[in-house]
mmCIF file as Biopython writes it, N, C-alpha, C and O atoms, coordinates in Angstrom:
data_model
#
loop_
_atom_site.group_PDB
_atom_site.id
_atom_site.type_symbol
_atom_site.label_atom_id
_atom_site.label_alt_id
_atom_site.label_comp_id
_atom_site.label_asym_id
_atom_site.label_entity_id
_atom_site.label_seq_id
_atom_site.pdbx_PDB_ins_code
_atom_site.Cartn_x
_atom_site.Cartn_y
_atom_site.Cartn_z
_atom_site.occupancy
_atom_site.B_iso_or_equiv
_atom_site.auth_seq_id
_atom_site.auth_asym_id
_atom_site.pdbx_PDB_model_num
ATOM 1   N N  . MET A ? 1  ? 87.389 172.817 55.849 1.0 0.0 1  A 1 
ATOM 2   C CA . MET A ? 1  ? 87.384 173.285 54.443 1.0 0.0 1  A 1 
ATOM 3   C C  . MET A ? 1  ? 86.296 174.268 54.225 1.0 0.0 1  A 1 
ATOM 4   O O  . MET A ? 1  ? 85.244 174.154 54.853 1.0 0.0 1  A 1 
ATOM 5   N N  . LYS A ? 2  ? 86.477 175.189 53.406 1.0 0.0 2  A 1 
ATOM 6   C CA . LYS A ? 2  ? 85.423 176.195 53.114 1.0 0.0 2  A 1 
ATOM 7   C C  . LYS A ? 2  ? 85.200 176.314 51.607 1.0 0.0 2  A 1 
ATOM 8   O O  . LYS A ? 2  ? 86.158 176.468 50.850 1.0 0.0 2  A 1 
ATOM 9   N N  . ILE A ? 3  ? 83.969 176.245 51.178 1.0 0.0 3  A 1 
ATOM 10  C CA . ILE A ? 3  ? 83.663 176.535 49.802 1.0 0.0 3  A 1 
ATOM 11  C C  . ILE A ? 3  ? 82.593 177.581 49.770 1.0 0.0 3  A 1 
ATOM 12  O O  . ILE A ? 3  ? 81.529 177.437 50.371 1.0 0.0 3  A 1 
ATOM 13  N N  . GLN A ? 4  ? 82.916 178.711 49.006 1.0 0.0 4  A 1 
ATOM 14  C CA . GLN A ? 4  ? 82.069 179.912 49.094 1.0 0.0 4  A 1 
ATOM 15  C C  . GLN A ? 4  ? 81.831 180.303 50.520 1.0 0.0 4  A 1 
ATOM 16  O O  . GLN A ? 4  ? 82.813 180.504 51.235 1.0 0.0 4  A 1 
ATOM 17  N N  . ASP A ? 5  ? 80.677 180.424 50.981 1.0 0.0 5  A 1 
ATOM 18  C CA . ASP A ? 5  ? 80.424 180.731 52.385 1.0 0.0 5  A 1 
ATOM 19  C C  . ASP A ? 5  ? 80.064 179.577 53.278 1.0 0.0 5  A 1 
ATOM 20  O O  . ASP A ? 5  ? 79.697 179.768 54.438 1.0 0.0 5  A 1 
ATOM 21  N N  . TRP A ? 6  ? 80.165 178.387 52.749 1.0 0.0 6  A 1 
ATOM 22  C CA . TRP A ? 6  ? 79.885 177.122 53.456 1.0 0.0 6  A 1 
ATOM 23  C C  . TRP A ? 6  ? 81.078 176.567 54.076 1.0 0.0 6  A 1 
ATOM 24  O O  . TRP A ? 6  ? 82.135 176.488 53.449 1.0 0.0 6  A 1 
ATOM 25  N N  . ASN A ? 7  ? 80.944 176.141 55.395 1.0 0.0 7  A 1 
ATOM 26  C CA . ASN A ? 7  ? 82.002 175.467 55.994 1.0 0.0 7  A 1 
ATOM 27  C C  . ASN A ? 7  ? 81.735 173.877 55.892 1.0 0.0 7  A 1 
ATOM 28  O O  . ASN A ? 7  ? 80.637 173.398 56.177 1.0 0.0 7  A 1 
ATOM 29  N N  . LEU A ? 8  ? 82.725 173.179 55.505 1.0 0.0 8  A 1 
ATOM 30  C CA . LEU A ? 8  ? 82.482 171.777 55.223 1.0 0.0 8  A 1 
ATOM 31  C C  . LEU A ? 8  ? 83.363 170.928 56.188 1.0 0.0 8  A 1 
ATOM 32  O O  . LEU A ? 8  ? 84.531 171.237 56.424 1.0 0.0 8  A 1 
ATOM 33  N N  . LYS A ? 9  ? 82.777 169.894 56.709 1.0 0.0 9  A 1 
ATOM 34  C CA . LYS A ? 9  ? 83.431 168.924 57.631 1.0 0.0 9  A 1 
ATOM 35  C C  . LYS A ? 9  ? 83.012 167.556 57.200 1.0 0.0 9  A 1 
ATOM 36  O O  . LYS A ? 9  ? 81.821 167.299 57.024 1.0 0.0 9  A 1 
ATOM 37  N N  . PRO A ? 10 ? 83.984 166.647 57.022 1.0 0.0 10 A 1 
ATOM 38  C CA . PRO A ? 10 ? 83.571 165.273 56.713 1.0 0.0 10 A 1 
ATOM 39  C C  . PRO A ? 10 ? 83.155 164.549 57.844 1.0 0.0 10 A 1 
ATOM 40  O O  . PRO A ? 10 ? 83.738 164.739 58.912 1.0 0.0 10 A 1 
ATOM 41  N N  . LEU A ? 11 ? 82.140 163.668 57.753 1.0 0.0 11 A 1 
ATOM 42  C CA . LEU A ? 11 ? 81.692 162.797 58.821 1.0 0.0 11 A 1 
ATOM 43  C C  . LEU A ? 11 ? 82.536 161.545 58.959 1.0 0.0 11 A 1 
ATOM 44  O O  . LEU A ? 11 ? 83.057 161.038 57.965 1.0 0.0 11 A 1 
ATOM 45  N N  . LYS A ? 12 ? 82.678 161.044 60.163 1.0 0.0 12 A 1 
ATOM 46  C CA . LYS A ? 12 ? 83.387 159.848 60.387 1.0 0.0 12 A 1 
ATOM 47  C C  . LYS A ? 12 ? 82.426 158.723 59.965 1.0 0.0 12 A 1 
ATOM 48  O O  . LYS A ? 12 ? 81.274 158.722 60.399 1.0 0.0 12 A 1 
ATOM 49  N N  . PRO A ? 13 ? 82.851 157.802 59.161 1.0 0.0 13 A 1 
ATOM 50  C CA . PRO A ? 13 ? 81.943 156.721 58.795 1.0 0.0 13 A 1 
ATOM 51  C C  . PRO A ? 13 ? 81.624 155.807 59.974 1.0 0.0 13 A 1 
ATOM 52  O O  . PRO A ? 13 ? 82.515 155.515 60.772 1.0 0.0 13 A 1 
ATOM 53  N N  . ARG A ? 14 ? 80.447 155.372 60.102 1.0 0.0 14 A 1 
ATOM 54  C CA . ARG A ? 14 ? 80.052 154.414 61.083 1.0 0.0 14 A 1 
ATOM 55  C C  . ARG A ? 14 ? 80.260 153.049 60.552 1.0 0.0 14 A 1 
ATOM 56  O O  . ARG A ? 14 ? 79.881 152.729 59.426 1.0 0.0 14 A 1 
ATOM 57  N N  . LEU A ? 15 ? 80.850 152.263 61.348 1.0 0.0 15 A 1 
ATOM 58  C CA . LEU A ? 15 ? 81.140 150.786 60.938 1.0 0.0 15 A 1 
ATOM 59  C C  . LEU A ? 15 ? 79.949 149.963 61.359 1.0 0.0 15 A 1 
ATOM 60  O O  . LEU A ? 15 ? 79.718 149.772 62.553 1.0 0.0 15 A 1 
ATOM 61  N N  . ALA A ? 16 ? 79.191 149.473 60.405 1.0 0.0 16 A 1 
ATOM 62  C CA . ALA A ? 16 ? 78.058 148.659 60.677 1.0 0.0 16 A 1 
ATOM 63  C C  . ALA A ? 16 ? 78.480 147.164 60.438 1.0 0.0 16 A 1 
ATOM 64  O O  . ALA A ? 16 ? 79.331 146.828 59.614 1.0 0.0 16 A 1 
ATOM 65  N N  . GLU A ? 17 ? 77.817 146.348 61.217 1.0 0.0 17 A 1 
ATOM 66  C CA . GLU A ? 17 ? 78.049 144.888 61.071 1.0 0.0 17 A 1 
ATOM 67  C C  . GLU A ? 17 ? 77.684 144.454 59.684 1.0 0.0 17 A 1 
ATOM 68  O O  . GLU A ? 17 ? 76.664 144.907 59.164 1.0 0.0 17 A 1 
ATOM 69  N N  . GLU A ? 18 ? 78.451 143.606 59.057 1.0 0.0 18 A 1 
ATOM 70  C CA . GLU A ? 18 ? 78.120 143.061 57.823 1.0 0.0 18 A 1 
ATOM 71  C C  . GLU A ? 18 ? 77.222 141.908 57.969 1.0 0.0 18 A 1 
ATOM 72  O O  . GLU A ? 18 ? 77.454 141.078 58.848 1.0 0.0 18 A 1 
ATOM 73  N N  . THR A ? 19 ? 76.147 141.778 57.128 1.0 0.0 19 A 1 
ATOM 74  C CA . THR A ? 19 ? 75.301 140.635 57.202 1.0 0.0 19 A 1 
ATOM 75  C C  . THR A ? 19 ? 75.568 139.805 55.933 1.0 0.0 19 A 1 
ATOM 76  O O  . THR A ? 19 ? 75.987 140.334 54.904 1.0 0.0 19 A 1 
ATOM 77  N N  . ALA A ? 20 ? 75.310 138.475 56.039 1.0 0.0 20 A 1 
ATOM 78  C CA . ALA A ? 20 ? 75.435 137.617 54.868 1.0 0.0 20 A 1 
ATOM 79  C C  . ALA A ? 20 ? 74.436 137.894 53.842 1.0 0.0 20 A 1 
ATOM 80  O O  . ALA A ? 20 ? 74.685 137.595 52.674 1.0 0.0 20 A 1 
ATOM 81  N N  . ASP A ? 21 ? 73.250 138.475 54.188 1.0 0.0 21 A 1 
ATOM 82  C CA . ASP A ? 21 ? 72.150 138.703 53.247 1.0 0.0 21 A 1 
ATOM 83  C C  . ASP A ? 21 ? 72.459 139.955 52.356 1.0 0.0 21 A 1 
ATOM 84  O O  . ASP A ? 21 ? 71.887 140.079 51.273 1.0 0.0 21 A 1 
ATOM 85  N N  . GLU A ? 22 ? 73.309 140.829 52.779 1.0 0.0 22 A 1 
ATOM 86  C CA . GLU A ? 22 ? 73.560 142.138 52.035 1.0 0.0 22 A 1 
ATOM 87  C C  . GLU A ? 22 ? 75.047 142.146 51.572 1.0 0.0 22 A 1 
ATOM 88  O O  . GLU A ? 22 ? 75.926 142.416 52.390 1.0 0.0 22 A 1 
ATOM 89  N N  . PRO A ? 23 ? 75.321 141.878 50.381 1.0 0.0 23 A 1 
ATOM 90  C CA . PRO A ? 23 ? 76.661 142.004 49.864 1.0 0.0 23 A 1 
ATOM 91  C C  . PRO A ? 23 ? 77.052 143.455 49.701 1.0 0.0 23 A 1 
ATOM 92  O O  . PRO A ? 23 ? 76.206 144.244 49.279 1.0 0.0 23 A 1 
ATOM 93  N N  . LEU A ? 24 ? 78.248 143.858 49.998 1.0 0.0 24 A 1 
ATOM 94  C CA . LEU A ? 24 ? 78.687 145.276 49.863 1.0 0.0 24 A 1 
ATOM 95  C C  . LEU A ? 24 ? 79.113 145.471 48.449 1.0 0.0 24 A 1 
ATOM 96  O O  . LEU A ? 24 ? 79.787 144.612 47.881 1.0 0.0 24 A 1 
ATOM 97  N N  . ALA A ? 25 ? 78.735 146.593 47.852 1.0 0.0 25 A 1 
ATOM 98  C CA . ALA A ? 25 ? 79.073 146.989 46.457 1.0 0.0 25 A 1 
ATOM 99  C C  . ALA A ? 25 ? 80.555 147.402 46.467 1.0 0.0 25 A 1 
ATOM 100 O O  . ALA A ? 25 ? 81.000 148.181 47.309 1.0 0.0 25 A 1 
ATOM 101 N N  . GLU A ? 26 ? 81.317 146.835 45.474 1.0 0.0 26 A 1 
ATOM 102 C CA . GLU A ? 26 ? 82.713 147.229 45.353 1.0 0.0 26 A 1 
ATOM 103 C C  . GLU A ? 26 ? 82.854 148.379 44.389 1.0 0.0 26 A 1 
ATOM 104 O O  . GLU A ? 26 ? 83.951 148.923 44.265 1.0 0.0 26 A 1 
ATOM 105 N N  . ASP A ? 27 ? 81.818 148.773 43.709 1.0 0.0 27 A 1 
ATOM 106 C CA . ASP A ? 27 ? 81.868 149.791 42.689 1.0 0.0 27 A 1 
ATOM 107 C C  . ASP A ? 27 ? 81.284 151.119 42.973 1.0 0.0 27 A 1 
ATOM 108 O O  . ASP A ? 27 ? 81.260 152.024 42.139 1.0 0.0 27 A 1 
ATOM 109 N N  . ILE A ? 28 ? 80.769 151.222 44.292 1.0 0.0 28 A 1 
ATOM 110 C CA . ILE A ? 28 ? 80.156 152.423 44.716 1.0 0.0 28 A 1 
ATOM 111 C C  . ILE A ? 28 ? 80.739 152.891 46.026 1.0 0.0 28 A 1 
ATOM 112 O O  . ILE A ? 28 ? 80.810 152.099 46.966 1.0 0.0 28 A 1 
ATOM 113 N N  . TYR A ? 29 ? 81.168 154.158 46.143 1.0 0.0 29 A 1 
ATOM 114 C CA . TYR A ? 29 ? 81.761 154.712 47.295 1.0 0.0 29 A 1 
ATOM 115 C C  . TYR A ? 29 ? 80.970 155.958 47.675 1.0 0.0 29 A 1 
ATOM 116 O O  . TYR A ? 29 ? 80.597 156.718 46.781 1.0 0.0 29 A 1 
ATOM 117 N N  . VAL A ? 30 ? 80.683 156.218 49.013 1.0 0.0 30 A 1 
ATOM 118 C CA . VAL A ? 30 ? 79.991 157.312 49.487 1.0 0.0 30 A 1 
ATOM 119 C C  . VAL A ? 30 ? 80.788 158.025 50.605 1.0 0.0 30 A 1 
ATOM 120 O O  . VAL A ? 30 ? 81.248 157.396 51.557 1.0 0.0 30 A 1 
ATOM 121 N N  . ASN A ? 31 ? 80.933 159.348 50.455 1.0 0.0 31 A 1 
ATOM 122 C CA . ASN A ? 31 ? 81.578 160.197 51.405 1.0 0.0 31 A 1 
ATOM 123 C C  . ASN A ? 31 ? 80.448 161.222 51.916 1.0 0.0 31 A 1 
ATOM 124 O O  . ASN A ? 31 ? 79.779 161.861 51.104 1.0 0.0 31 A 1 
ATOM 125 N N  . THR A ? 32 ? 80.294 161.330 53.136 1.0 0.0 32 A 1 
ATOM 126 C CA . THR A ? 32 ? 79.282 162.216 53.681 1.0 0.0 32 A 1 
ATOM 127 C C  . THR A ? 32 ? 79.938 163.462 54.302 1.0 0.0 32 A 1 
ATOM 128 O O  . THR A ? 32 ? 80.908 163.316 55.045 1.0 0.0 32 A 1 
ATOM 129 N N  . ILE A ? 33 ? 79.462 164.640 54.035 1.0 0.0 33 A 1 
ATOM 130 C CA . ILE A ? 33 ? 79.927 165.902 54.480 1.0 0.0 33 A 1 
ATOM 131 C C  . ILE A ? 33 ? 78.894 166.786 55.124 1.0 0.0 33 A 1 
ATOM 132 O O  . ILE A ? 33 ? 77.784 166.869 54.599 1.0 0.0 33 A 1 
ATOM 133 N N  . VAL A ? 34 ? 79.181 167.463 56.238 1.0 0.0 34 A 1 
ATOM 134 C CA . VAL A ? 34 ? 78.286 168.349 56.896 1.0 0.0 34 A 1 
ATOM 135 C C  . VAL A ? 34 ? 78.678 169.725 56.347 1.0 0.0 34 A 1 
ATOM 136 O O  . VAL A ? 34 ? 79.853 170.089 56.408 1.0 0.0 34 A 1 
ATOM 137 N N  . ALA A ? 35 ? 77.691 170.527 55.792 1.0 0.0 35 A 1 
ATOM 138 C CA . ALA A ? 35 ? 77.906 171.919 55.345 1.0 0.0 35 A 1 
ATOM 139 C C  . ALA A ? 35 ? 77.100 172.802 56.204 1.0 0.0 35 A 1 
ATOM 140 O O  . ALA A ? 35 ? 75.896 172.608 56.373 1.0 0.0 35 A 1 
ATOM 141 N N  . THR A ? 36 ? 77.789 173.829 56.783 1.0 0.0 36 A 1 
ATOM 142 C CA . THR A ? 36 ? 77.040 174.746 57.631 1.0 0.0 36 A 1 
ATOM 143 C C  . THR A ? 36 ? 77.315 176.264 57.152 1.0 0.0 36 A 1 
ATOM 144 O O  . THR A ? 36 ? 78.416 176.675 56.787 1.0 0.0 36 A 1 
ATOM 145 N N  . LYS A ? 37 ? 76.155 177.009 57.213 1.0 0.0 37 A 1 
ATOM 146 C CA . LYS A ? 37 ? 76.283 178.432 56.750 1.0 0.0 37 A 1 
ATOM 147 C C  . LYS A ? 37 ? 75.144 179.159 57.443 1.0 0.0 37 A 1 
ATOM 148 O O  . LYS A ? 37 ? 74.009 178.690 57.362 1.0 0.0 37 A 1 
ATOM 149 N N  . ASP A ? 38 ? 75.380 180.290 58.128 1.0 0.0 38 A 1 
ATOM 150 C CA . ASP A ? 38 ? 74.377 180.995 58.844 1.0 0.0 38 A 1 
ATOM 151 C C  . ASP A ? 38 ? 73.495 180.202 59.707 1.0 0.0 38 A 1 
ATOM 152 O O  . ASP A ? 38 ? 72.269 180.302 59.653 1.0 0.0 38 A 1 
ATOM 153 N N  . ASN A ? 39 ? 74.130 179.400 60.519 1.0 0.0 39 A 1 
ATOM 154 C CA . ASN A ? 39 ? 73.364 178.411 61.477 1.0 0.0 39 A 1 
ATOM 155 C C  . ASN A ? 39 ? 72.445 177.429 60.736 1.0 0.0 39 A 1 
ATOM 156 O O  . ASN A ? 39 ? 71.556 176.862 61.372 1.0 0.0 39 A 1 
ATOM 157 N N  . LYS A ? 40 ? 72.610 177.203 59.454 1.0 0.0 40 A 1 
ATOM 158 C CA . LYS A ? 40 ? 71.863 176.176 58.754 1.0 0.0 40 A 1 
ATOM 159 C C  . LYS A ? 40 ? 72.859 175.074 58.509 1.0 0.0 40 A 1 
ATOM 160 O O  . LYS A ? 40 ? 74.032 175.331 58.241 1.0 0.0 40 A 1 
ATOM 161 N N  . ARG A ? 41 ? 72.394 173.852 58.601 1.0 0.0 41 A 1 
ATOM 162 C CA . ARG A ? 41 ? 73.168 172.652 58.467 1.0 0.0 41 A 1 
ATOM 163 C C  . ARG A ? 41 ? 72.527 171.760 57.435 1.0 0.0 41 A 1 
ATOM 164 O O  . ARG A ? 41 ? 71.316 171.540 57.431 1.0 0.0 41 A 1 
ATOM 165 N N  . VAL A ? 42 ? 73.415 171.226 56.517 1.0 0.0 42 A 1 
ATOM 166 C CA . VAL A ? 42 ? 72.954 170.412 55.350 1.0 0.0 42 A 1 
ATOM 167 C C  . VAL A ? 42 ? 73.881 169.240 55.298 1.0 0.0 42 A 1 
ATOM 168 O O  . VAL A ? 42 ? 75.084 169.440 55.467 1.0 0.0 42 A 1 
ATOM 169 N N  . LEU A ? 43 ? 73.439 168.071 55.084 1.0 0.0 43 A 1 
ATOM 170 C CA . LEU A ? 43 ? 74.311 166.866 54.812 1.0 0.0 43 A 1 
ATOM 171 C C  . LEU A ? 43 ? 74.348 166.700 53.286 1.0 0.0 43 A 1 
ATOM 172 O O  . LEU A ? 43 ? 73.345 166.753 52.574 1.0 0.0 43 A 1 
ATOM 173 N N  . LEU A ? 44 ? 75.604 166.494 52.853 1.0 0.0 44 A 1 
ATOM 174 C CA . LEU A ? 44 ? 75.826 166.228 51.413 1.0 0.0 44 A 1 
ATOM 175 C C  . LEU A ? 44 ? 76.438 164.804 51.290 1.0 0.0 44 A 1 
ATOM 176 O O  . LEU A ? 44 ? 77.382 164.485 52.013 1.0 0.0 44 A 1 
ATOM 177 N N  . HIS A ? 45 ? 75.938 163.998 50.434 1.0 0.0 45 A 1 
ATOM 178 C CA . HIS A ? 45 ? 76.534 162.686 50.227 1.0 0.0 45 A 1 
ATOM 179 C C  . HIS A ? 45 ? 77.144 162.706 48.785 1.0 0.0 45 A 1 
ATOM 180 O O  . HIS A ? 45 ? 76.440 162.912 47.796 1.0 0.0 45 A 1 
ATOM 181 N N  . ARG A ? 46 ? 78.435 162.492 48.724 1.0 0.0 46 A 1 
ATOM 182 C CA . ARG A ? 46 ? 79.136 162.403 47.442 1.0 0.0 46 A 1 
ATOM 183 C C  . ARG A ? 46 ? 79.226 160.919 47.089 1.0 0.0 46 A 1 
ATOM 184 O O  . ARG A ? 46 ? 79.901 160.139 47.761 1.0 0.0 46 A 1 
ATOM 185 N N  . VAL A ? 47 ? 78.528 160.556 46.020 1.0 0.0 47 A 1 
ATOM 186 C CA . VAL A ? 47 ? 78.495 159.095 45.621 1.0 0.0 47 A 1 
ATOM 187 C C  . VAL A ? 47 ? 79.318 158.981 44.362 1.0 0.0 47 A 1 
ATOM 188 O O  . VAL A ? 47 ? 79.076 159.694 43.388 1.0 0.0 47 A 1 
ATOM 189 N N  . VAL A ? 48 ? 80.304 158.074 44.374 1.0 0.0 48 A 1 
ATOM 190 C CA . VAL A ? 48 ? 81.022 157.825 43.164 1.0 0.0 48 A 1 
ATOM 191 C C  . VAL A ? 48 ? 80.782 156.329 42.703 1.0 0.0 48 A 1 
ATOM 192 O O  . VAL A ? 48 ? 80.976 155.371 43.451 1.0 0.0 48 A 1 
ATOM 193 N N  . LYS A ? 49 ? 80.363 156.231 41.461 1.0 0.0 49 A 1 
ATOM 194 C CA . LYS A ? 49 ? 80.109 154.853 40.872 1.0 0.0 49 A 1 
ATOM 195 C C  . LYS A ? 49 ? 81.103 154.566 39.879 1.0 0.0 49 A 1 
ATOM 196 O O  . LYS A ? 49 ? 81.195 155.327 38.916 1.0 0.0 49 A 1 
ATOM 197 N N  . VAL A ? 50 ? 81.912 153.501 39.990 1.0 0.0 50 A 1 
ATOM 198 C CA . VAL A ? 50 ? 82.914 153.160 39.038 1.0 0.0 50 A 1 
ATOM 199 C C  . VAL A ? 50 ? 82.257 152.132 38.005 1.0 0.0 50 A 1 
ATOM 200 O O  . VAL A ? 50 ? 81.799 151.045 38.358 1.0 0.0 50 A 1 
ATOM 201 N N  . ASN A ? 51 ? 82.263 152.577 36.754 1.0 0.0 51 A 1 
ATOM 202 C CA . ASN A ? 51 ? 81.721 151.734 35.674 1.0 0.0 51 A 1 
ATOM 203 C C  . ASN A ? 51 ? 82.727 150.608 35.314 1.0 0.0 51 A 1 
ATOM 204 O O  . ASN A ? 51 ? 83.915 150.680 35.628 1.0 0.0 51 A 1 
ATOM 205 N N  . PRO A ? 52 ? 82.212 149.614 34.673 1.0 0.0 52 A 1 
ATOM 206 C CA . PRO A ? 52 ? 83.111 148.460 34.248 1.0 0.0 52 A 1 
ATOM 207 C C  . PRO A ? 52 ? 84.263 148.960 33.348 1.0 0.0 52 A 1 
ATOM 208 O O  . PRO A ? 52 ? 85.322 148.332 33.367 1.0 0.0 52 A 1 
ATOM 209 N N  . ASP A ? 53 ? 84.129 150.021 32.581 1.0 0.0 53 A 1 
ATOM 210 C CA . ASP A ? 53 ? 85.153 150.455 31.724 1.0 0.0 53 A 1 
ATOM 211 C C  . ASP A ? 53 ? 86.247 151.425 32.469 1.0 0.0 53 A 1 
ATOM 212 O O  . ASP A ? 53 ? 87.196 151.941 31.878 1.0 0.0 53 A 1 
ATOM 213 N N  . GLY A ? 54 ? 85.979 151.577 33.770 1.0 0.0 54 A 1 
ATOM 214 C CA . GLY A ? 54 ? 86.943 152.365 34.603 1.0 0.0 54 A 1 
ATOM 215 C C  . GLY A ? 54 ? 86.532 153.744 34.777 1.0 0.0 54 A 1 
ATOM 216 O O  . GLY A ? 54 ? 87.072 154.417 35.655 1.0 0.0 54 A 1 
ATOM 217 N N  . SER A ? 55 ? 85.595 154.253 34.000 1.0 0.0 55 A 1 
ATOM 218 C CA . SER A ? 55 ? 85.121 155.651 34.125 1.0 0.0 55 A 1 
ATOM 219 C C  . SER A ? 55 ? 84.313 155.768 35.404 1.0 0.0 55 A 1 
ATOM 220 O O  . SER A ? 55 ? 83.808 154.755 35.887 1.0 0.0 55 A 1 
ATOM 221 N N  . GLU A ? 56 ? 84.162 156.986 35.989 1.0 0.0 56 A 1 
ATOM 222 C CA . GLU A ? 56 ? 83.416 157.295 37.182 1.0 0.0 56 A 1 
ATOM 223 C C  . GLU A ? 56 ? 82.253 158.211 36.921 1.0 0.0 56 A 1 
ATOM 224 O O  . GLU A ? 56 ? 82.309 159.105 36.077 1.0 0.0 56 A 1 
ATOM 225 N N  . GLU A ? 57 ? 81.215 157.972 37.652 1.0 0.0 57 A 1 
ATOM 226 C CA . GLU A ? 57 ? 80.069 158.881 37.714 1.0 0.0 57 A 1 
ATOM 227 C C  . GLU A ? 57 ? 80.007 159.398 39.127 1.0 0.0 57 A 1 
ATOM 228 O O  . GLU A ? 57 ? 80.080 158.636 40.091 1.0 0.0 57 A 1 
ATOM 229 N N  . VAL A ? 58 ? 79.871 160.708 39.237 1.0 0.0 58 A 1 
ATOM 230 C CA . VAL A ? 58 ? 79.766 161.276 40.557 1.0 0.0 58 A 1 
ATOM 231 C C  . VAL A ? 58 ? 78.346 162.060 40.739 1.0 0.0 58 A 1 
ATOM 232 O O  . VAL A ? 58 ? 77.884 162.863 39.930 1.0 0.0 58 A 1 
ATOM 233 N N  . PHE A ? 59 ? 77.793 161.686 41.887 1.0 0.0 59 A 1 
ATOM 234 C CA . PHE A ? 59 ? 76.485 162.252 42.180 1.0 0.0 59 A 1 
ATOM 235 C C  . PHE A ? 59 ? 76.636 162.988 43.512 1.0 0.0 59 A 1 
ATOM 236 O O  . PHE A ? 59 ? 77.347 162.498 44.389 1.0 0.0 59 A 1 
ATOM 237 N N  . ILE A ? 60 ? 75.996 164.145 43.695 1.0 0.0 60 A 1 
ATOM 238 C CA . ILE A ? 60 ? 75.937 164.805 45.034 1.0 0.0 60 A 1 
ATOM 239 C C  . ILE A ? 60 ? 74.456 164.855 45.420 1.0 0.0 60 A 1 
ATOM 240 O O  . ILE A ? 60 ? 73.605 165.379 44.701 1.0 0.0 60 A 1 
ATOM 241 N N  . ILE A ? 61 ? 74.196 164.264 46.627 1.0 0.0 61 A 1 
ATOM 242 C CA . ILE A ? 61 ? 72.800 164.132 47.149 1.0 0.0 61 A 1 
ATOM 243 C C  . ILE A ? 61 ? 72.725 164.957 48.426 1.0 0.0 61 A 1 
ATOM 244 O O  . ILE A ? 61 ? 73.536 164.796 49.337 1.0 0.0 61 A 1 
ATOM 245 N N  . LYS A ? 62 ? 71.760 165.821 48.473 1.0 0.0 62 A 1 
ATOM 246 C CA . LYS A ? 62 ? 71.567 166.740 49.621 1.0 0.0 62 A 1 
ATOM 247 C C  . LYS A ? 62 ? 70.461 166.190 50.535 1.0 0.0 62 A 1 
ATOM 248 O O  . LYS A ? 62 ? 69.389 165.829 50.048 1.0 0.0 62 A 1 
ATOM 249 N N  . ALA A ? 63 ? 70.710 166.120 51.878 1.0 0.0 63 A 1 
ATOM 250 C CA . ALA A ? 63 ? 69.696 165.695 52.785 1.0 0.0 63 A 1 
ATOM 251 C C  . ALA A ? 63 ? 69.703 166.674 53.856 1.0 0.0 63 A 1 
ATOM 252 O O  . ALA A ? 63 ? 70.747 167.062 54.379 1.0 0.0 63 A 1 
ATOM 253 N N  . SER A ? 64 ? 68.501 167.092 54.198 1.0 0.0 64 A 1 
ATOM 254 C CA . SER A ? 64 ? 68.306 168.090 55.301 1.0 0.0 64 A 1 
ATOM 255 C C  . SER A ? 64 ? 68.275 167.332 56.642 1.0 0.0 64 A 1 
ATOM 256 O O  . SER A ? 64 ? 67.943 166.148 56.698 1.0 0.0 64 A 1 
ATOM 257 N N  . PRO A ? 65 ? 68.648 168.084 57.763 1.0 0.0 65 A 1 
ATOM 258 C CA . PRO A ? 65 ? 68.511 167.396 59.087 1.0 0.0 65 A 1 
ATOM 259 C C  . PRO A ? 65 ? 67.075 166.851 59.359 1.0 0.0 65 A 1 
ATOM 260 O O  . PRO A ? 65 ? 66.906 165.803 59.984 1.0 0.0 65 A 1 
ATOM 261 N N  . LYS A ? 66 ? 66.071 167.582 58.880 1.0 0.0 66 A 1 
ATOM 262 C CA . LYS A ? 66 ? 64.684 167.238 59.161 1.0 0.0 66 A 1 
ATOM 263 C C  . LYS A ? 66 ? 64.394 165.730 58.547 1.0 0.0 66 A 1 
ATOM 264 O O  . LYS A ? 66 ? 63.748 164.888 59.169 1.0 0.0 66 A 1 
ATOM 265 N N  . ILE A ? 67 ? 64.944 165.518 57.281 1.0 0.0 67 A 1 
ATOM 266 C CA . ILE A ? 67 ? 64.849 164.178 56.674 1.0 0.0 67 A 1 
ATOM 267 C C  . ILE A ? 67 ? 65.577 163.129 57.515 1.0 0.0 67 A 1 
ATOM 268 O O  . ILE A ? 67 ? 65.077 162.017 57.689 1.0 0.0 67 A 1 
ATOM 269 N N  . ILE A ? 68 ? 66.730 163.472 58.025 1.0 0.0 68 A 1 
ATOM 270 C CA . ILE A ? 68 ? 67.512 162.519 58.786 1.0 0.0 68 A 1 
ATOM 271 C C  . ILE A ? 68 ? 66.846 162.084 60.092 1.0 0.0 68 A 1 
ATOM 272 O O  . ILE A ? 68 ? 67.012 160.952 60.545 1.0 0.0 68 A 1 
ATOM 273 N N  . GLU A ? 69 ? 66.108 162.988 60.670 1.0 0.0 69 A 1 
ATOM 274 C CA . GLU A ? 69 ? 65.383 162.772 61.989 1.0 0.0 69 A 1 
ATOM 275 C C  . GLU A ? 69 ? 64.188 161.858 61.827 1.0 0.0 69 A 1 
ATOM 276 O O  . GLU A ? 69 ? 63.668 161.310 62.799 1.0 0.0 69 A 1 
ATOM 277 N N  . THR A ? 70 ? 63.737 161.693 60.517 1.0 0.0 70 A 1 
ATOM 278 C CA . THR A ? 70 ? 62.582 160.875 60.291 1.0 0.0 70 A 1 
ATOM 279 C C  . THR A ? 70 ? 62.762 159.421 60.702 1.0 0.0 70 A 1 
ATOM 280 O O  . THR A ? 70 ? 63.717 158.774 60.273 1.0 0.0 70 A 1 
ATOM 281 N N  . ASN A ? 71 ? 61.828 158.880 61.555 1.0 0.0 71 A 1 
ATOM 282 C CA . ASN A ? 71 ? 61.959 157.533 62.052 1.0 0.0 71 A 1 
ATOM 283 C C  . ASN A ? 71 ? 61.296 156.616 61.104 1.0 0.0 71 A 1 
ATOM 284 O O  . ASN A ? 71 ? 60.096 156.761 60.872 1.0 0.0 71 A 1 
ATOM 285 N N  . HIS A ? 72 ? 62.005 155.653 60.520 1.0 0.0 72 A 1 
ATOM 286 C CA . HIS A ? 72 ? 61.436 154.691 59.557 1.0 0.0 72 A 1 
ATOM 287 C C  . HIS A ? 72 ? 61.098 153.421 60.235 1.0 0.0 72 A 1 
ATOM 288 O O  . HIS A ? 72 ? 60.609 152.490 59.595 1.0 0.0 72 A 1 
#
C-alpha cells in the first residue's frame, strides 16, 4: 500500500508465549506497519482501544529503527 510518497507494509505479528503473570488485554489491539521513503524506514504502531461504551480511540505511535535497536 502507498500513502503519499510512503510505501507501507504490515509486519507479521510474532507469537509470544503467554505467561500466567501477564493477562492479555481484550480491549487494546496493535497493528505494526513499516513505512519506507527515500531509503528511510519508520515503524508505525496503530493502537486501537475499545472503550466500555463501544467507542474506539485510535493512536498512531512512531518508532525509529534506532529506538528499536536499543538493548534494554
